[in-house]
N, CA, C and O atoms as CSV, one atom per row, in Angstrom:
chain,resi,resn,atom,element,x,y,z
A,1,MET,N,N,-17.665,-30.928,40.968
A,1,MET,CA,C,-18.739,-30.100,41.488
A,1,MET,C,C,-19.989,-30.176,40.625
A,1,MET,O,O,-21.104,-30.164,41.147
A,2,ASP,N,N,-19.818,-30.253,39.322
A,2,ASP,CA,C,-20.989,-30.288,38.449
A,2,ASP,C,C,-21.868,-31.497,38.733
A,2,ASP,O,O,-23.094,-31.382,38.752
A,3,ILE,N,N,-21.256,-32.649,38.953
A,3,ILE,CA,C,-22.033,-33.859,39.226
A,3,ILE,C,C,-22.780,-33.720,40.554
A,3,ILE,O,O,-23.951,-34.088,40.649
A,4,ILE,N,N,-22.116,-33.199,41.563
A,4,ILE,CA,C,-22.768,-33.012,42.859
A,4,ILE,C,C,-23.941,-32.048,42.718
A,4,ILE,O,O,-25.016,-32.295,43.265
A,5,ASN,N,N,-23.745,-30.959,41.994
A,5,ASN,CA,C,-24.832,-29.992,41.814
A,5,ASN,C,C,-26.011,-30.592,41.055
A,5,ASN,O,O,-27.166,-30.316,41.381
A,6,ILE,N,N,-25.729,-31.401,40.056
A,6,ILE,CA,C,-26.810,-32.063,39.317
A,6,ILE,C,C,-27.565,-33.005,40.254
A,6,ILE,O,O,-28.793,-33.073,40.205
A,7,LEU,N,N,-26.839,-33.727,41.103
A,7,LEU,CA,C,-27.503,-34.613,42.065
A,7,LEU,C,C,-28.350,-33.818,43.060
A,7,LEU,O,O,-29.435,-34.260,43.440
A,8,LEU,N,N,-27.864,-32.653,43.480
A,8,LEU,CA,C,-28.641,-31.800,44.384
A,8,LEU,C,C,-29.926,-31.333,43.708
A,8,LEU,O,O,-30.987,-31.306,44.330
A,9,VAL,N,N,-29.825,-30.969,42.440
A,9,VAL,CA,C,-31.003,-30.550,41.682
A,9,VAL,C,C,-31.978,-31.716,41.559
A,9,VAL,O,O,-33.173,-31.553,41.801
A,10,LEU,N,N,-31.479,-32.884,41.186
A,10,LEU,CA,C,-32.353,-34.043,41.026
A,10,LEU,C,C,-33.033,-34.421,42.337
A,10,LEU,O,O,-34.207,-34.791,42.341
A,11,LEU,N,N,-32.308,-34.330,43.443
A,11,LEU,CA,C,-32.881,-34.631,44.755
A,11,LEU,C,C,-33.992,-33.645,45.096
A,11,LEU,O,O,-35.081,-34.045,45.505
A,12,SER,N,N,-33.713,-32.364,44.927
A,12,SER,CA,C,-34.713,-31.340,45.245
A,12,SER,C,C,-35.926,-31.447,44.336
A,12,SER,O,O,-37.062,-31.411,44.808
A,13,VAL,N,N,-35.696,-31.577,43.042
A,13,VAL,CA,C,-36.808,-31.678,42.093
A,13,VAL,C,C,-37.567,-32.988,42.309
A,13,VAL,O,O,-38.796,-33.005,42.256
A,14,GLY,N,N,-36.849,-34.075,42.549
A,14,GLY,CA,C,-37.498,-35.364,42.757
A,14,GLY,C,C,-38.436,-35.363,43.950
A,14,GLY,O,O,-39.599,-35.749,43.835
A,15,PHE,N,N,-37.927,-34.925,45.105
A,15,PHE,CA,C,-38.787,-34.848,46.286
A,15,PHE,C,C,-39.900,-33.828,46.074
A,15,PHE,O,O,-41.031,-34.027,46.518
A,16,GLY,N,N,-39.570,-32.737,45.394
A,16,GLY,CA,C,-40.580,-31.721,45.115
A,16,GLY,C,C,-41.712,-32.261,44.256
A,16,GLY,O,O,-42.881,-31.967,44.507
A,17,LEU,N,N,-41.371,-33.048,43.246
A,17,LEU,CA,C,-42.398,-33.628,42.384
A,17,LEU,C,C,-43.339,-34.545,43.177
A,17,LEU,O,O,-44.546,-34.572,42.937
A,18,ILE,N,N,-42.764,-35.289,44.118
A,18,ILE,CA,C,-43.599,-36.165,44.946
A,18,ILE,C,C,-44.578,-35.337,45.764
A,18,ILE,O,O,-45.768,-35.648,45.813
A,19,GLY,N,N,-44.079,-34.278,46.410
A,19,GLY,CA,C,-44.961,-33.425,47.211
A,19,GLY,C,C,-46.005,-32.719,46.368
A,19,GLY,O,O,-47.158,-32.576,46.775
A,20,TRP,N,N,-45.596,-32.282,45.203
A,20,TRP,CA,C,-46.476,-31.523,44.318
A,20,TRP,C,C,-47.558,-32.409,43.693
A,20,TRP,O,O,-48.739,-32.063,43.705
A,21,LEU,N,N,-47.139,-33.556,43.147
A,21,LEU,CA,C,-48.051,-34.370,42.368
A,21,LEU,C,C,-48.661,-35.548,43.144
A,21,LEU,O,O,-49.624,-36.162,42.685
A,22,ALA,N,N,-48.104,-35.857,44.306
A,22,ALA,CA,C,-48.641,-36.941,45.142
A,22,ALA,C,C,-48.787,-36.449,46.585
A,22,ALA,O,O,-48.173,-37.006,47.494
A,23,PRO,N,N,-49.596,-35.409,46.797
A,23,PRO,CA,C,-49.686,-34.831,48.139
A,23,PRO,C,C,-50.259,-35.785,49.182
A,23,PRO,O,O,-49.866,-35.727,50.347
A,24,LYS,N,N,-51.174,-36.656,48.789
A,24,LYS,CA,C,-51.740,-37.593,49.762
A,24,LYS,C,C,-50.667,-38.577,50.239
A,24,LYS,O,O,-50.592,-38.885,51.428
A,25,TYR,N,N,-49.836,-39.070,49.311
A,25,TYR,CA,C,-48.715,-39.937,49.681
A,25,TYR,C,C,-47.764,-39.191,50.621
A,25,TYR,O,O,-47.325,-39.737,51.634
A,26,THR,N,N,-47.455,-37.946,50.276
A,26,THR,CA,C,-46.562,-37.127,51.109
A,26,THR,C,C,-47.156,-36.928,52.488
A,26,THR,O,O,-46.452,-37.034,53.492
A,27,MET,N,N,-48.447,-36.639,52.544
A,27,MET,CA,C,-49.098,-36.436,53.838
A,27,MET,C,C,-49.072,-37.717,54.665
A,27,MET,O,O,-48.846,-37.662,55.874
A,28,ASP,N,N,-49.298,-38.866,54.037
A,28,ASP,CA,C,-49.220,-40.140,54.762
A,28,ASP,C,C,-47.812,-40.383,55.277
A,28,ASP,O,O,-47.632,-40.805,56.419
A,29,THR,N,N,-46.805,-40.117,54.438
A,29,THR,CA,C,-45.409,-40.314,54.827
A,29,THR,C,C,-45.032,-39.419,56.002
A,29,THR,O,O,-44.281,-39.829,56.887
A,30,LEU,N,N,-45.556,-38.197,56.006
A,30,LEU,CA,C,-45.233,-37.229,57.057
A,30,LEU,C,C,-46.205,-37.301,58.236
A,30,LEU,O,O,-46.141,-36.478,59.149
A,31,ASP,N,N,-47.103,-38.288,58.212
A,31,ASP,CA,C,-48.084,-38.480,59.279
A,31,ASP,C,C,-48.977,-37.254,59.447
A,31,ASP,O,O,-49.275,-36.833,60.564
A,32,LEU,N,N,-49.396,-36.690,58.313
A,32,LEU,CA,C,-50.307,-35.547,58.319
A,32,LEU,C,C,-51.686,-36.011,57.887
A,32,LEU,O,O,-51.824,-36.921,57.070
A,33,LYS,N,N,-52.683,-35.383,58.435
A,33,LYS,CA,C,-54.062,-35.729,58.110
A,33,LYS,C,C,-54.732,-34.556,57.396
A,33,LYS,O,O,-54.589,-33.409,57.819
A,34,PRO,N,N,-55.466,-34.840,56.311
A,34,PRO,CA,C,-56.196,-33.752,55.658
A,34,PRO,C,C,-57.285,-33.213,56.567
A,34,PRO,O,O,-57.892,-33.962,57.333
A,35,GLY,N,N,-57.526,-31.938,56.484
A,35,GLY,CA,C,-58.542,-31.291,57.309
A,35,GLY,C,C,-59.867,-31.174,56.578
A,35,GLY,O,O,-60.075,-31.797,55.538
A,36,PRO,N,N,-60.757,-30.372,57.132
A,36,PRO,CA,C,-62.087,-30.223,56.525
A,36,PRO,C,C,-62.056,-29.451,55.200
A,36,PRO,O,O,-63.018,-29.502,54.435
A,37,THR,N,N,-60.972,-28.747,54.929
A,37,THR,CA,C,-60.828,-28.055,53.644
A,37,THR,C,C,-59.638,-28.665,52.909
A,37,THR,O,O,-58.952,-29.532,53.450
A,38,SER,N,N,-59.397,-28.227,51.709
A,38,SER,CA,C,-58.263,-28.745,50.934
A,38,SER,C,C,-56.997,-27.924,51.161
A,38,SER,O,O,-56.024,-28.080,50.423
A,39,MET,N,N,-56.994,-27.060,52.160
A,39,MET,CA,C,-55.843,-26.184,52.396
A,39,MET,C,C,-54.580,-26.968,52.760
A,39,MET,O,O,-53.481,-26.587,52.358
A,40,GLY,N,N,-54.729,-28.057,53.514
A,40,GLY,CA,C,-53.560,-28.864,53.876
A,40,GLY,C,C,-52.900,-29.462,52.645
A,40,GLY,O,O,-51.677,-29.421,52.505
A,41,THR,N,N,-53.702,-30.011,51.765
A,41,THR,CA,C,-53.178,-30.575,50.518
A,41,THR,C,C,-52.538,-29.484,49.670
A,41,THR,O,O,-51.490,-29.699,49.061
A,42,SER,N,N,-53.160,-28.329,49.632
A,42,SER,CA,C,-52.613,-27.202,48.887
A,42,SER,C,C,-51.245,-26.793,49.440
A,42,SER,O,O,-50.324,-26.492,48.681
A,43,GLU,N,N,-51.127,-26.787,50.757
A,43,GLU,CA,C,-49.853,-26.405,51.391
A,43,GLU,C,C,-48.757,-27.421,51.073
A,43,GLU,O,O,-47.615,-27.037,50.819
A,44,ILE,N,N,-49.087,-28.688,51.083
A,44,ILE,CA,C,-48.105,-29.721,50.727
A,44,ILE,C,C,-47.668,-29.541,49.276
A,44,ILE,O,O,-46.475,-29.575,48.976
A,45,ARG,N,N,-48.637,-29.350,48.374
A,45,ARG,CA,C,-48.281,-29.154,46.959
A,45,ARG,C,C,-47.352,-27.951,46.786
A,45,ARG,O,O,-46.415,-27.994,45.988
A,46,ALA,N,N,-47.617,-26.883,47.534
A,46,ALA,CA,C,-46.833,-25.650,47.387
A,46,ALA,C,C,-45.501,-25.722,48.132
A,46,ALA,O,O,-44.439,-25.628,47.517
A,47,ALA,N,N,-45.555,-25.888,49.451
A,47,ALA,CA,C,-44.357,-25.745,50.286
A,47,ALA,C,C,-43.460,-26.981,50.289
A,47,ALA,O,O,-42.241,-26.852,50.399
A,48,SER,N,N,-44.034,-28.164,50.173
A,48,SER,CA,C,-43.220,-29.381,50.158
A,48,SER,C,C,-43.064,-29.929,48.747
A,48,SER,O,O,-42.421,-30.958,48.542
A,49,GLY,N,N,-43.642,-29.252,47.797
A,49,GLY,CA,C,-43.616,-29.749,46.432
A,49,GLY,C,C,-43.034,-28.786,45.432
A,49,GLY,O,O,-41.826,-28.766,45.196
A,50,ALA,N,N,-43.907,-27.980,44.841
A,50,ALA,CA,C,-43.502,-27.119,43.737
A,50,ALA,C,C,-42.414,-26.118,44.128
A,50,ALA,O,O,-41.624,-25.708,43.277
A,51,LEU,N,N,-42.362,-25.725,45.383
A,51,LEU,CA,C,-41.292,-24.835,45.842
A,51,LEU,C,C,-39.918,-25.461,45.571
A,51,LEU,O,O,-39.011,-24.784,45.089
A,52,PHE,N,N,-39.768,-26.746,45.881
A,52,PHE,CA,C,-38.488,-27.417,45.677
A,52,PHE,C,C,-38.231,-27.722,44.201
A,52,PHE,O,O,-37.079,-27.780,43.772
A,53,VAL,N,N,-39.288,-27.914,43.432
A,53,VAL,CA,C,-39.128,-28.062,41.982
A,53,VAL,C,C,-38.574,-26.757,41.402
A,53,VAL,O,O,-37.608,-26.768,40.639
A,54,GLY,N,N,-39.193,-25.644,41.770
A,54,GLY,CA,C,-38.722,-24.341,41.292
A,54,GLY,C,C,-37.305,-24.034,41.752
A,54,GLY,O,O,-36.506,-23.491,40.989
A,55,LEU,N,N,-36.994,-24.375,42.980
A,55,LEU,CA,C,-35.648,-24.164,43.520
A,55,LEU,C,C,-34.605,-24.919,42.710
A,55,LEU,O,O,-33.583,-24.354,42.321
A,56,GLY,N,N,-34.865,-26.185,42.459
A,56,GLY,CA,C,-33.911,-27.001,41.711
A,56,GLY,C,C,-33.773,-26.569,40.265
A,56,GLY,O,O,-32.661,-26.454,39.749
A,57,ILE,N,N,-34.893,-26.331,39.611
A,57,ILE,CA,C,-34.846,-25.907,38.206
A,57,ILE,C,C,-34.186,-24.538,38.086
A,57,ILE,O,O,-33.397,-24.304,37.170
A,58,GLY,N,N,-34.506,-23.642,39.000
A,58,GLY,CA,C,-33.889,-22.314,38.977
A,58,GLY,C,C,-32.381,-22.384,39.130
A,58,GLY,O,O,-31.648,-21.713,38.404
A,59,ALA,N,N,-31.917,-23.189,40.066
A,59,ALA,CA,C,-30.467,-23.339,40.254
A,59,ALA,C,C,-29.820,-23.902,38.997
A,59,ALA,O,O,-28.760,-23.440,38.576
A,60,PHE,N,N,-30.464,-24.901,38.399
A,60,PHE,CA,C,-29.924,-25.505,37.187
A,60,PHE,C,C,-29.863,-24.507,36.034
A,60,PHE,O,O,-28.859,-24.431,35.326
A,61,LEU,N,N,-30.938,-23.745,35.847
A,61,LEU,CA,C,-30.970,-22.776,34.743
A,61,LEU,C,C,-29.948,-21.657,34.933
A,61,LEU,O,O,-29.313,-21.224,33.972
A,62,LEU,N,N,-29.789,-21.190,36.174
A,62,LEU,CA,C,-28.798,-20.140,36.436
A,62,LEU,C,C,-27.382,-20.689,36.364
A,62,LEU,O,O,-26.472,-20.010,35.890
A,63,GLY,N,N,-27.195,-21.915,36.833
A,63,GLY,CA,C,-25.902,-22.576,36.720
A,63,GLY,C,C,-24.780,-21.945,37.505
A,63,GLY,O,O,-23.616,-22.277,37.277
A,64,ASP,N,N,-25.081,-21.058,38.409
A,64,ASP,CA,C,-24.075,-20.353,39.190
A,64,ASP,C,C,-23.910,-21.029,40.553
A,64,ASP,O,O,-24.898,-21.498,41.119
A,65,PRO,N,N,-22.689,-21.092,41.096
A,65,PRO,CA,C,-22.514,-21.699,42.414
A,65,PRO,C,C,-23.419,-21.095,43.496
A,65,PRO,O,O,-23.877,-21.812,44.385
A,66,VAL,N,N,-23.676,-19.806,43.427
A,66,VAL,CA,C,-24.549,-19.186,44.426
A,66,VAL,C,C,-25.981,-19.725,44.287
A,66,VAL,O,O,-26.673,-19.911,45.288
A,67,ALA,N,N,-26.415,-19.970,43.065
A,67,ALA,CA,C,-27.746,-20.532,42.857
A,67,ALA,C,C,-27.829,-21.943,43.441
A,67,ALA,O,O,-28.823,-22.300,44.072
A,68,TYR,N,N,-26.790,-22.737,43.229
A,68,TYR,CA,C,-26.768,-24.084,43.813
A,68,TYR,C,C,-26.655,-24.011,45.338
A,68,TYR,O,O,-27.212,-24.853,46.043
A,69,ALA,N,N,-25.943,-23.013,45.842
A,69,ALA,CA,C,-25.841,-22.842,47.294
A,69,ALA,C,C,-27.208,-22.553,47.899
A,69,ALA,O,O,-27.472,-22.921,49.044
A,70,MET,N,N,-28.073,-21.899,47.143
A,70,MET,CA,C,-29.420,-21.615,47.661
A,70,MET,C,C,-30.180,-22.899,47.961
A,70,MET,O,O,-31.030,-22.921,48.852
A,71,ILE,N,N,-29.887,-23.965,47.232
A,71,ILE,CA,C,-30.473,-25.262,47.576
A,71,ILE,C,C,-30.062,-25.627,48.999
A,71,ILE,O,O,-30.876,-26.109,49.788
A,72,GLY,N,N,-28.792,-25.392,49.315
A,72,GLY,CA,C,-28.300,-25.675,50.665
A,72,GLY,C,C,-28.955,-24.805,51.720
A,72,GLY,O,O,-29.289,-25.286,52.802
A,73,PHE,N,N,-29.143,-23.531,51.418
A,73,PHE,CA,C,-29.798,-22.653,52.386
A,73,PHE,C,C,-31.250,-23.082,52.626
A,73,PHE,O,O,-31.730,-23.050,53.759
A,74,ALA,N,N,-31.942,-23.480,51.561
A,74,ALA,CA,C,-33.334,-23.917,51.712
A,74,ALA,C,C,-33.416,-25.192,52.549
A,74,ALA,O,O,-34.224,-25.277,53.474
A,75,TRP,N,N,-32.584,-26.182,52.230
A,75,TRP,CA,C,-32.594,-27.424,53.006
A,75,TRP,C,C,-32.102,-27.166,54.430
A,75,TRP,O,O,-32.556,-27.817,55.371
A,76,GLY,N,N,-31.172,-26.215,54.592
A,76,GLY,CA,C,-30.734,-25.840,55.939
A,76,GLY,C,C,-31.857,-25.203,56.733
A,76,GLY,O,O,-31.982,-25.440,57.934
A,77,GLY,N,N,-32.678,-24.396,56.072
A,77,GLY,CA,C,-33.844,-23.819,56.738
A,77,GLY,C,C,-34.814,-24.906,57.159
A,77,GLY,O,O,-35.392,-24.834,58.243
A,78,ALA,N,N,-35.002,-25.915,56.314
A,78,ALA,CA,C,-35.856,-27.044,56.685
A,78,ALA,C,C,-35.276,-27.772,57.894
A,78,ALA,O,O,-36.017,-28.169,58.793
A,79,ALA,N,N,-33.958,-27.949,57.919
A,79,ALA,CA,C,-33.308,-28.608,59.061
A,79,ALA,C,C,-33.496,-27.798,60.339
A,79,ALA,O,O,-33.688,-28.366,61.414
A,80,LEU,N,N,-33.443,-26.484,60.224
A,80,LEU,CA,C,-33.666,-25.631,61.395
A,80,LEU,C,C,-35.087,-25.805,61.927
A,80,LEU,O,O,-35.292,-25.929,63.135
A,81,GLY,N,N,-36.050,-25.814,61.034
A,81,GLY,CA,C,-37.436,-26.042,61.441
A,81,GLY,C,C,-37.612,-27.418,62.064
A,81,GLY,O,O,-38.330,-27.567,63.053
A,82,ARG,N,N,-36.960,-28.422,61.490
A,82,ARG,CA,C,-37.055,-29.776,62.022
A,82,ARG,C,C,-36.402,-29.856,63.399
A,82,ARG,O,O,-36.930,-30.510,64.298
A,83,ALA,N,N,-35.261,-29.199,63.569
A,83,ALA,CA,C,-34.593,-29.195,64.877
A,83,ALA,C,C,-35.471,-28.527,65.927
A,83,ALA,O,O,-35.549,-28.984,67.068
A,84,THR,N,N,-36.122,-27.458,65.537
A,84,THR,CA,C,-37.045,-26.782,66.446
A,84,THR,C,C,-38.151,-27.740,66.872
A,84,THR,O,O,-38.519,-27.791,68.045
A,85,SER,N,N,-38.676,-28.497,65.918
A,85,SER,CA,C,-39.723,-29.465,66.232
A,85,SER,C,C,-39.205,-30.566,67.148
A,85,SER,O,O,-39.912,-31.000,68.058
A,86,LEU,N,N,-37.982,-31.018,66.917
A,86,LEU,CA,C,-37.407,-32.054,67.781
A,86,LEU,C,C,-37.330,-31.581,69.232
A,86,LEU,O,O,-37.563,-32.356,70.160
A,87,VAL,N,N,-37.003,-30.309,69.415
A,87,VAL,CA,C,-36.878,-29.762,70.769
A,87,VAL,C,C,-38.248,-29.443,71.379
A,87,VAL,O,O,-38.507,-29.769,72.537
A,88,LEU,N,N,-39.113,-28.809,70.602
A,88,LEU,CA,C,-40.369,-28.297,71.159
A,88,LEU,C,C,-41.556,-29.259,71.048
A,88,LEU,O,O,-42.468,-29.214,71.873
A,89,ASP,N,N,-41.546,-30.128,70.029
A,89,ASP,CA,C,-42.715,-30.953,69.762
A,89,ASP,C,C,-42.513,-32.424,70.105
A,89,ASP,O,O,-43.460,-33.208,70.050
A,90,GLY,N,N,-41.310,-32.797,70.451
A,90,GLY,CA,C,-41.026,-34.196,70.760
A,90,GLY,C,C,-40.219,-34.861,69.665
A,90,GLY,O,O,-40.205,-34.417,68.517
A,91,GLN,N,N,-39.553,-35.930,70.042
A,91,GLN,CA,C,-38.655,-36.623,69.136
A,91,GLN,C,C,-39.268,-37.926,68.646
A,91,GLN,O,O,-39.880,-38.676,69.407
A,92,THR,N,N,-39.084,-38.174,67.354
A,92,THR,CA,C,-39.456,-39.459,66.764
A,92,THR,C,C,-38.322,-39.879,65.832
A,92,THR,O,O,-37.504,-39.061,65.412
A,93,ARG,N,N,-38.295,-41.147,65.527
A,93,ARG,CA,C,-37.276,-41.669,64.618
A,93,ARG,C,C,-37.390,-40.986,63.245
A,93,ARG,O,O,-36.381,-40.620,62.643
A,94,SER,N,N,-38.615,-40.823,62.765
A,94,SER,CA,C,-38.830,-40.194,61.452
A,94,SER,C,C,-38.287,-38.776,61.422
A,94,SER,O,O,-37.645,-38.376,60.451
A,95,LYS,N,N,-38.540,-38.012,62.481
A,95,LYS,CA,C,-38.033,-36.635,62.524
A,95,LYS,C,C,-36.517,-36.614,62.472
A,95,LYS,O,O,-35.932,-35.775,61.786
A,96,TRP,N,N,-35.868,-37.534,63.194
A,96,TRP,CA,C,-34.406,-37.576,63.183
A,96,TRP,C,C,-33.876,-37.947,61.801
A,96,TRP,O,O,-32.861,-37.404,61.363
A,97,ILE,N,N,-34.547,-38.860,61.113
A,97,ILE,CA,C,-34.106,-39.250,59.767
A,97,ILE,C,C,-34.239,-38.081,58.801
A,97,ILE,O,O,-33.311,-37.784,58.049
A,98,PHE,N,N,-35.396,-37.415,58.821
A,98,PHE,CA,C,-35.583,-36.259,57.950
A,98,PHE,C,C,-34.574,-35.159,58.280
A,98,PHE,O,O,-34.012,-34.539,57.377
A,99,PHE,N,N,-34.347,-34.921,59.564
A,99,PHE,CA,C,-33.371,-33.911,59.993
A,99,PHE,C,C,-31.983,-34.248,59.452
A,99,PHE,O,O,-31.297,-33.374,58.922
A,100,ALA,N,N,-31.570,-35.495,59.580
A,100,ALA,CA,C,-30.242,-35.898,59.105
A,100,ALA,C,C,-30.102,-35.675,57.603
A,100,ALA,O,O,-29.081,-35.161,57.145
A,101,VAL,N,N,-31.118,-36.056,56.836
A,101,VAL,CA,C,-31.074,-35.867,55.380
A,101,VAL,C,C,-30.987,-34.376,55.048
A,101,VAL,O,O,-30.198,-33.971,54.194
A,102,GLU,N,N,-31.794,-33.569,55.721
A,102,GLU,CA,C,-31.798,-32.124,55.462
A,102,GLU,C,C,-30.437,-31.504,55.768
A,102,GLU,O,O,-29.953,-30.661,55.012
A,103,VAL,N,N,-29.823,-31.917,56.868
A,103,VAL,CA,C,-28.504,-31.384,57.231
A,103,VAL,C,C,-27.460,-31.797,56.197
A,103,VAL,O,O,-26.653,-30.973,55.767
A,104,VAL,N,N,-27.472,-33.059,55.798
A,104,VAL,CA,C,-26.481,-33.535,54.822
A,104,VAL,C,C,-26.618,-32.788,53.503
A,104,VAL,O,O,-25.620,-32.328,52.949
A,105,VAL,N,N,-27.842,-32.660,52.993
A,105,VAL,CA,C,-28.038,-31.938,51.726
A,105,VAL,C,C,-27.574,-30.491,51.869
A,105,VAL,O,O,-26.906,-29.967,50.978
A,106,ALA,N,N,-27.922,-29.840,52.981
A,106,ALA,CA,C,-27.521,-28.449,53.198
A,106,ALA,C,C,-26.005,-28.314,53.226
A,106,ALA,O,O,-25.445,-27.444,52.560
A,107,VAL,N,N,-25.347,-29.162,53.986
A,107,VAL,CA,C,-23.882,-29.071,54.120
A,107,VAL,C,C,-23.203,-29.341,52.777
A,107,VAL,O,O,-22.286,-28.617,52.387
A,108,VAL,N,N,-23.646,-30.371,52.075
A,108,VAL,CA,C,-23.034,-30.686,50.773
A,108,VAL,C,C,-23.211,-29.527,49.801
A,108,VAL,O,O,-22.255,-29.124,49.139
A,109,ALA,N,N,-24.415,-28.992,49.708
A,109,ALA,CA,C,-24.676,-27.896,48.763
A,109,ALA,C,C,-23.873,-26.655,49.119
A,109,ALA,O,O,-23.305,-26.006,48.241
A,110,LEU,N,N,-23.824,-26.323,50.398
A,110,LEU,CA,C,-23.090,-25.112,50.813
A,110,LEU,C,C,-21.590,-25.305,50.695
A,110,LEU,O,O,-20.888,-24.420,50.204
A,111,TRP,N,N,-21.093,-26.441,51.136
A,111,TRP,CA,C,-19.643,-26.694,51.080
A,111,TRP,C,C,-19.158,-26.753,49.634
A,111,TRP,O,O,-18.116,-26.193,49.295
A,112,THR,N,N,-19.913,-27.427,48.802
A,112,THR,CA,C,-19.533,-27.579,47.394
A,112,THR,C,C,-19.496,-26.227,46.673
A,112,THR,O,O,-18.632,-25.994,45.828
A,113,ASN,N,N,-20.425,-25.353,47.006
A,113,ASN,CA,C,-20.565,-24.126,46.238
A,113,ASN,C,C,-20.037,-22.877,46.912
A,113,ASN,O,O,-19.787,-21.875,46.242
A,114,LEU,N,N,-19.862,-22.917,48.222
A,114,LEU,CA,C,-19.322,-21.748,48.934
A,114,LEU,C,C,-18.081,-22.086,49.748
A,114,LEU,O,O,-17.487,-21.209,50.375
A,115,GLY,N,N,-17.686,-23.364,49.741
A,115,GLY,CA,C,-16.546,-23.820,50.529
A,115,GLY,C,C,-15.239,-23.206,50.054
A,115,GLY,O,O,-15.163,-22.590,48.991
A,116,VAL,N,N,-14.237,-23.390,50.858
A,116,VAL,CA,C,-12.910,-22.868,50.555
A,116,VAL,C,C,-12.331,-23.612,49.367
A,116,VAL,O,O,-12.381,-24.841,49.316
A,117,ASP,N,N,-11.782,-22.874,48.409
A,117,ASP,CA,C,-11.146,-23.495,47.248
A,117,ASP,C,C,-9.788,-24.042,47.663
A,117,ASP,O,O,-8.889,-23.289,48.037
A,118,THR,N,N,-9.652,-25.366,47.592
A,118,THR,CA,C,-8.412,-26.001,48.017
A,118,THR,C,C,-7.410,-26.124,46.873
A,118,THR,O,O,-6.267,-26.527,47.084
A,119,GLY,N,N,-7.840,-25.778,45.669
A,119,GLY,CA,C,-6.943,-25.836,44.514
A,119,GLY,C,C,-6.774,-27.242,43.978
A,119,GLY,O,O,-5.956,-27.469,43.086
A,120,VAL,N,N,-7.529,-28.182,44.502
A,120,VAL,CA,C,-7.414,-29.577,44.058
A,120,VAL,C,C,-8.307,-29.815,42.876
A,120,VAL,O,O,-8.355,-30.928,42.352
């Protein structure tokens, strides 16, 4: 479990660092266009970036299974938003790929940290 949790932290912090420190790259990857103000870039830095850095670092510092499970809840919330977009906004290959990654991270984090103890 420790190795899986460390990988979850690295994944969250890694993607978060990209969003936080390379918002233009993130916006290009997500097919987003900057607007007349810098608010779009600010939102990417915050919601797609530093939020996930804080989430990962916080889970690591607390070191508790519930803290690591919160990584799963956050990625699960992202998957829910992505699923909503797939239904209401139209489907693209990119959306399905992001959705799949979000679901896998959520399930792994939740199962690893809140799953049934099999005694193995």
